[in-house]
N, CA, C and O atoms as a GROMACS GRO file, in nm:
protein
  308
    1MET      N    1  -3.365  -0.505   1.147
    1MET     CA    2  -3.222  -0.441   1.175
    1MET      C    3  -3.149  -0.575   1.148
    1MET      O    4  -3.202  -0.685   1.167
    2THR      N    5  -3.010  -0.555   1.098
    2THR     CA    6  -2.977  -0.693   1.039
    2THR      C    7  -2.855  -0.740   1.166
    2THR      O    8  -2.775  -0.664   1.220
    3LYS      N    9  -2.868  -0.874   1.189
    3LYS     CA   10  -2.787  -0.962   1.319
    3LYS      C   11  -2.692  -1.000   1.227
    3LYS      O   12  -2.708  -1.030   1.109
    4ARG      N   13  -2.580  -0.996   1.299
    4ARG     CA   14  -2.454  -1.035   1.257
    4ARG      C   15  -2.416  -1.174   1.358
    4ARG      O   16  -2.391  -1.170   1.478
    5THR      N   17  -2.418  -1.285   1.279
    5THR     CA   18  -2.365  -1.412   1.390
    5THR      C   19  -2.203  -1.428   1.337
    5THR      O   20  -2.163  -1.418   1.221
    6LYS      N   21  -2.138  -1.452   1.441
    6LYS     CA   22  -1.992  -1.554   1.425
    6LYS      C   23  -1.996  -1.655   1.456
    6LYS      O   24  -2.054  -1.695   1.558
    7ILE      N   25  -1.934  -1.724   1.373
    7ILE     CA   26  -1.875  -1.884   1.356
    7ILE      C   27  -1.749  -1.892   1.376
    7ILE      O   28  -1.675  -1.861   1.282
    8ASP      N   29  -1.696  -1.932   1.495
    8ASP     CA   30  -1.551  -1.961   1.458
    8ASP      C   31  -1.501  -2.118   1.414
    8ASP      O   32  -1.505  -2.219   1.485
    9ALA      N   33  -1.448  -2.104   1.262
    9ALA     CA   34  -1.446  -2.252   1.243
    9ALA      C   35  -1.300  -2.259   1.222
    9ALA      O   36  -1.267  -2.349   1.145
   10ARG      N   37  -1.182  -2.171   1.282
   10ARG     CA   38  -1.054  -2.237   1.280
   10ARG      C   39  -1.045  -2.323   1.291
   10ARG      O   40  -1.142  -2.387   1.329
   11GLY      N   41  -0.950  -2.375   1.271
   11GLY     CA   42  -0.897  -2.528   1.309
   11GLY      C   43  -0.982  -2.650   1.227
   11GLY      O   44  -0.956  -2.770   1.234
   12ALA      N   45  -1.050  -2.611   1.178
   12ALA     CA   46  -1.151  -2.700   1.078
   12ALA      C   47  -1.110  -2.698   0.944
   12ALA      O   48  -1.090  -2.593   0.883
   13HIS      N   49  -1.094  -2.839   0.883
   13HIS     CA   50  -1.049  -2.843   0.712
   13HIS      C   51  -1.144  -2.855   0.682
   13HIS      O   52  -1.249  -2.892   0.734
   14CYS      N   53  -1.098  -2.806   0.548
   14CYS     CA   54  -1.225  -2.793   0.440
   14CYS      C   55  -1.268  -2.949   0.413
   14CYS      O   56  -1.182  -3.036   0.408
   15PRO      N   57  -1.411  -2.979   0.396
   15PRO     CA   58  -1.512  -2.859   0.374
   15PRO      C   59  -1.566  -2.807   0.476
   15PRO      O   60  -1.663  -2.733   0.464
   16GLY      N   61  -1.497  -2.845   0.625
   16GLY     CA   62  -1.575  -2.785   0.744
   16GLY      C   63  -1.625  -2.650   0.739
   16GLY      O   64  -1.744  -2.618   0.733
   17PRO      N   65  -1.512  -2.561   0.745
   17PRO     CA   66  -1.585  -2.410   0.727
   17PRO      C   67  -1.711  -2.384   0.654
   17PRO      O   68  -1.783  -2.290   0.688
   18LEU      N   69  -1.737  -2.453   0.565
   18LEU     CA   70  -1.816  -2.433   0.452
   18LEU      C   71  -1.954  -2.495   0.497
   18LEU      O   72  -2.057  -2.429   0.484
   19MET      N   73  -1.956  -2.628   0.551
   19MET     CA   74  -2.043  -2.702   0.616
   19MET      C   75  -2.098  -2.585   0.777
   19MET      O   76  -2.213  -2.559   0.809
   20GLU      N   77  -2.015  -2.555   0.821
   20GLU     CA   78  -2.078  -2.485   0.929
   20GLU      C   79  -2.098  -2.340   0.883
   20GLU      O   80  -2.115  -2.262   0.976
   21LEU      N   81  -2.101  -2.287   0.760
   21LEU     CA   82  -2.145  -2.172   0.728
   21LEU      C   83  -2.302  -2.247   0.692
   21LEU      O   84  -2.390  -2.219   0.773
   22ILE      N   85  -2.340  -2.337   0.580
   22ILE     CA   86  -2.449  -2.373   0.584
   22ILE      C   87  -2.536  -2.383   0.686
   22ILE      O   88  -2.652  -2.341   0.681
   23ALA      N   89  -2.472  -2.450   0.801
   23ALA     CA   90  -2.562  -2.496   0.876
   23ALA      C   91  -2.604  -2.342   0.983
   23ALA      O   92  -2.719  -2.334   1.027
   24GLY      N   93  -2.536  -2.268   1.005
   24GLY     CA   94  -2.540  -2.144   1.033
   24GLY      C   95  -2.654  -2.066   0.973
   24GLY      O   96  -2.723  -1.992   1.044
   25LEU      N   97  -2.680  -2.085   0.815
   25LEU     CA   98  -2.771  -1.988   0.759
   25LEU      C   99  -2.913  -2.058   0.779
   25LEU      O  100  -3.019  -1.995   0.776
   26ARG      N  101  -2.903  -2.189   0.799
   26ARG     CA  102  -3.044  -2.239   0.850
   26ARG      C  103  -3.090  -2.137   0.949
   26ARG      O  104  -3.200  -2.081   0.952
   27LEU      N  105  -2.981  -2.121   1.034
   27LEU     CA  106  -3.066  -2.040   1.167
   27LEU      C  107  -3.109  -1.906   1.188
   27LEU      O  108  -3.173  -1.862   1.284
   28VAL      N  109  -3.052  -1.829   1.058
   28VAL     CA  110  -3.065  -1.710   1.095
   28VAL      C  111  -3.196  -1.651   0.994
   28VAL      O  112  -3.253  -1.739   0.929
   29GLY      N  113  -3.236  -1.538   0.980
   29GLY     CA  114  -3.305  -1.468   0.892
   29GLY      C  115  -3.297  -1.411   0.758
   29GLY      O  116  -3.195  -1.351   0.725
   30LYS      N  117  -3.389  -1.423   0.684
   30LYS     CA  118  -3.328  -1.310   0.540
   30LYS      C  119  -3.285  -1.165   0.599
   30LYS      O  120  -3.348  -1.087   0.670
   31GLY      N  121  -3.155  -1.157   0.544
   31GLY     CA  122  -3.104  -1.035   0.553
   31GLY      C  123  -2.979  -1.034   0.652
   31GLY      O  124  -2.889  -0.951   0.639
   32ASP      N  125  -2.979  -1.127   0.749
   32ASP     CA  126  -2.894  -1.136   0.872
   32ASP      C  127  -2.739  -1.200   0.814
   32ASP      O  128  -2.734  -1.302   0.745
   33GLU      N  129  -2.638  -1.133   0.849
   33GLU     CA  130  -2.547  -1.211   0.805
   33GLU      C  131  -2.430  -1.270   0.917
   33GLU      O  132  -2.405  -1.224   1.028
   34ILE      N  133  -2.373  -1.377   0.857
   34ILE     CA  134  -2.276  -1.467   0.908
   34ILE      C  135  -2.148  -1.437   0.896
   34ILE      O  136  -2.102  -1.430   0.782
   35GLU      N  137  -2.065  -1.415   1.008
   35GLU     CA  138  -1.928  -1.411   0.955
   35GLU      C  139  -1.874  -1.542   1.020
   35GLU      O  140  -1.911  -1.596   1.124
   36ILE      N  141  -1.771  -1.580   0.927
   36ILE     CA  142  -1.693  -1.719   0.939
   36ILE      C  143  -1.547  -1.669   0.926
   36ILE      O  144  -1.498  -1.585   0.850
   37LEU      N  145  -1.474  -1.770   1.057
   37LEU     CA  146  -1.346  -1.778   1.090
   37LEU      C  147  -1.294  -1.895   1.041
   37LEU      O  148  -1.327  -2.011   1.063
   38SER      N  149  -1.214  -1.850   0.976
   38SER     CA  150  -1.164  -1.974   0.902
   38SER      C  151  -0.998  -1.955   0.875
   38SER      O  152  -0.965  -1.865   0.797
   39ASN      N  153  -0.896  -2.036   0.938
   39ASN     CA  154  -0.738  -2.058   0.862
   39ASN      C  155  -0.736  -2.153   0.758
   39ASN      O  156  -0.622  -2.189   0.727
   40ASP      N  157  -0.814  -2.196   0.704
   40ASP     CA  158  -0.791  -2.315   0.604
   40ASP      C  159  -0.828  -2.221   0.466
   40ASP      O  160  -0.942  -2.180   0.444
   41LYS      N  161  -0.721  -2.196   0.384
   41LYS     CA  162  -0.704  -2.135   0.270
   41LYS      C  163  -0.829  -2.175   0.167
   41LYS      O  164  -0.874  -2.086   0.094
   42GLY      N  165  -0.872  -2.276   0.162
   42GLY     CA  166  -0.935  -2.342   0.080
   42GLY      C  167  -1.060  -2.277   0.069
   42GLY      O  168  -1.127  -2.267  -0.034
   43SER      N  169  -1.096  -2.222   0.215
   43SER     CA  170  -1.213  -2.148   0.249
   43SER      C  171  -1.229  -2.038   0.166
   43SER      O  172  -1.347  -2.006   0.153
   44LEU      N  173  -1.146  -1.967   0.104
   44LEU     CA  174  -1.151  -1.846   0.046
   44LEU      C  175  -1.184  -1.895  -0.096
   44LEU      O  176  -1.237  -1.802  -0.156
   45LYS      N  177  -1.173  -2.004  -0.173
   45LYS     CA  178  -1.237  -2.024  -0.276
   45LYS      C  179  -1.366  -2.100  -0.306
   45LYS      O  180  -1.441  -2.089  -0.404
   46ASP      N  181  -1.373  -2.171  -0.210
   46ASP     CA  182  -1.498  -2.270  -0.172
   46ASP      C  183  -1.619  -2.184  -0.129
   46ASP      O  184  -1.723  -2.206  -0.192
   47ILE      N  185  -1.625  -2.079  -0.023
   47ILE     CA  186  -1.704  -2.047   0.032
   47ILE      C  187  -1.739  -1.948  -0.082
   47ILE      O  188  -1.852  -1.981  -0.116
   48PRO      N  189  -1.698  -1.843  -0.158
   48PRO     CA  190  -1.746  -1.786  -0.219
   48PRO      C  191  -1.850  -1.802  -0.380
   48PRO      O  192  -1.940  -1.736  -0.433
   49ILE      N  193  -1.769  -1.938  -0.412
   49ILE     CA  194  -1.853  -2.025  -0.506
   49ILE      C  195  -1.939  -2.084  -0.450
   49ILE      O  196  -2.026  -2.104  -0.536
   50TRP      N  197  -1.978  -2.136  -0.333
   50TRP     CA  198  -2.077  -2.226  -0.281
   50TRP      C  199  -2.176  -2.088  -0.289
   50TRP      O  200  -2.266  -2.083  -0.372
   51VAL      N  201  -2.148  -1.960  -0.180
   51VAL     CA  202  -2.254  -1.850  -0.199
   51VAL      C  203  -2.318  -1.823  -0.333
   51VAL      O  204  -2.440  -1.836  -0.348
   52GLN      N  205  -2.234  -1.783  -0.436
   52GLN     CA  206  -2.284  -1.732  -0.547
   52GLN      C  207  -2.404  -1.854  -0.603
   52GLN      O  208  -2.512  -1.823  -0.652
   53LYS      N  209  -2.358  -1.979  -0.586
   53LYS     CA  210  -2.430  -2.051  -0.638
   53LYS      C  211  -2.599  -2.059  -0.577
   53LYS      O  212  -2.705  -2.063  -0.638
   54ALA      N  213  -2.568  -2.061  -0.426
   54ALA     CA  214  -2.689  -2.075  -0.377
   54ALA      C  215  -2.769  -1.946  -0.339
   54ALA      O  216  -2.874  -1.939  -0.275
   55GLY      N  217  -2.691  -1.840  -0.396
   55GLY     CA  218  -2.796  -1.710  -0.416
   55GLY      C  219  -2.819  -1.626  -0.328
   55GLY      O  220  -2.923  -1.562  -0.311
   56HIS      N  221  -2.683  -1.622  -0.241
   56HIS     CA  222  -2.690  -1.524  -0.108
   56HIS      C  223  -2.577  -1.403  -0.139
   56HIS      O  224  -2.549  -1.377  -0.256
   57ALA      N  225  -2.529  -1.348  -0.053
   57ALA     CA  226  -2.453  -1.275  -0.144
   57ALA      C  227  -2.319  -1.264  -0.013
   57ALA      O  228  -2.324  -1.282   0.109
   58LEU      N  229  -2.221  -1.233  -0.096
   58LEU     CA  230  -2.056  -1.260  -0.056
   58LEU      C  231  -2.020  -1.073   0.033
   58LEU      O  232  -1.974  -0.972  -0.021
   59GLY      N  233  -2.052  -1.087   0.141
   59GLY     CA  234  -2.031  -0.941   0.190
   59GLY      C  235  -1.861  -0.899   0.179
   59GLY      O  236  -1.816  -0.821   0.096
   60SER      N  237  -1.793  -0.961   0.268
   60SER     CA  238  -1.646  -0.912   0.225
   60SER      C  239  -1.575  -1.057   0.269
   60SER      O  240  -1.628  -1.161   0.308
   61ILE      N  241  -1.427  -1.022   0.247
   61ILE     CA  242  -1.340  -1.132   0.287
   61ILE      C  243  -1.195  -1.070   0.318
   61ILE      O  244  -1.121  -1.015   0.237
   62GLU      N  245  -1.174  -1.089   0.439
   62GLU     CA  246  -1.096  -1.002   0.512
   62GLU      C  247  -0.964  -1.122   0.546
   62GLU      O  248  -0.992  -1.238   0.576
   63GLU      N  249  -0.831  -1.074   0.537
   63GLU     CA  250  -0.712  -1.184   0.590
   63GLU      C  251  -0.648  -1.110   0.688
   63GLU      O  252  -0.589  -1.003   0.676
   64LEU      N  253  -0.666  -1.180   0.787
   64LEU     CA  254  -0.614  -1.107   0.936
   64LEU      C  255  -0.501  -1.177   0.960
   64LEU      O  256  -0.453  -1.247   0.871
   65GLN      N  257  -0.443  -1.170   1.082
   65GLN     CA  258  -0.317  -1.214   1.119
   65GLN      C  259  -0.312  -1.387   1.087
   65GLN      O  260  -0.204  -1.426   1.040
   66GLU      N  261  -0.386  -1.459   1.101
   66GLU     CA  262  -0.356  -1.601   1.120
   66GLU      C  263  -0.471  -1.658   1.066
   66GLU      O  264  -0.462  -1.781   1.055
   67TYR      N  265  -0.572  -1.611   1.031
   67TYR     CA  266  -0.733  -1.660   0.978
   67TYR      C  267  -0.788  -1.553   0.893
   67TYR      O  268  -0.752  -1.435   0.891
   68TYR      N  269  -0.885  -1.614   0.817
   68TYR     CA  270  -0.974  -1.531   0.738
   68TYR      C  271  -1.105  -1.473   0.810
   68TYR      O  272  -1.148  -1.531   0.910
   69SER      N  273  -1.151  -1.389   0.774
   69SER     CA  274  -1.306  -1.360   0.803
   69SER      C  275  -1.389  -1.323   0.674
   69SER      O  276  -1.378  -1.229   0.596
   70ILE      N  277  -1.471  -1.422   0.680
   70ILE     CA  278  -1.546  -1.388   0.558
   70ILE      C  279  -1.708  -1.374   0.589
   70ILE      O  280  -1.774  -1.440   0.669
   71VAL      N  281  -1.749  -1.275   0.507
   71VAL     CA  282  -1.937  -1.232   0.561
   71VAL      C  283  -1.990  -1.242   0.439
   71VAL      O  284  -1.969  -1.196   0.326
   72VAL      N  285  -2.088  -1.335   0.506
   72VAL     CA  286  -2.212  -1.355   0.434
   72VAL      C  287  -2.349  -1.316   0.458
   72VAL      O  288  -2.406  -1.344   0.563
   73GLU      N  289  -2.398  -1.259   0.372
   73GLU     CA  290  -2.566  -1.231   0.358
   73GLU      C  291  -2.642  -1.340   0.333
   73GLU      O  292  -2.611  -1.424   0.249
   74LYS      N  293  -2.738  -1.347   0.399
   74LYS     CA  294  -2.874  -1.458   0.398
   74LYS      C  295  -2.943  -1.379   0.263
   74LYS      O  296  -2.981  -1.265   0.289
   75VAL      N  297  -2.959  -1.412   0.164
   75VAL     CA  298  -3.034  -1.335   0.092
   75VAL      C  299  -3.205  -1.413   0.058
   75VAL      O  300  -3.313  -1.360   0.035
   76LYS      N  301  -3.166  -1.552   0.068
   76LYS     CA  302  -3.277  -1.648   0.019
   76LYS      C  303  -3.326  -1.711   0.137
   76LYS      O  304  -3.240  -1.736   0.223
   77THR      N  305  -3.464  -1.749   0.164
   77THR     CA  306  -3.482  -1.799   0.266
   77THR      C  307  -3.482  -1.973   0.253
   77THR      O  308  -3.500  -2.042   0.353
   0.00000   0.00000   0.00000
């Protein structure tokens, strides 16, 4: 069963949300998802680029009222 962990990185400036995502991925299992909340517009570019380079999967990017929700699936161990 897929587990989803939420990381609230709102208020953190680049590269803070990305660093929190990387740390979070170390704590979850293969196939699990992390939803990172960020109000830093740079996350929209930085996180997808890093996810692709690291070999994980980008689930979704959603623009909400004052922040973004970015879902990443851990593909590699």
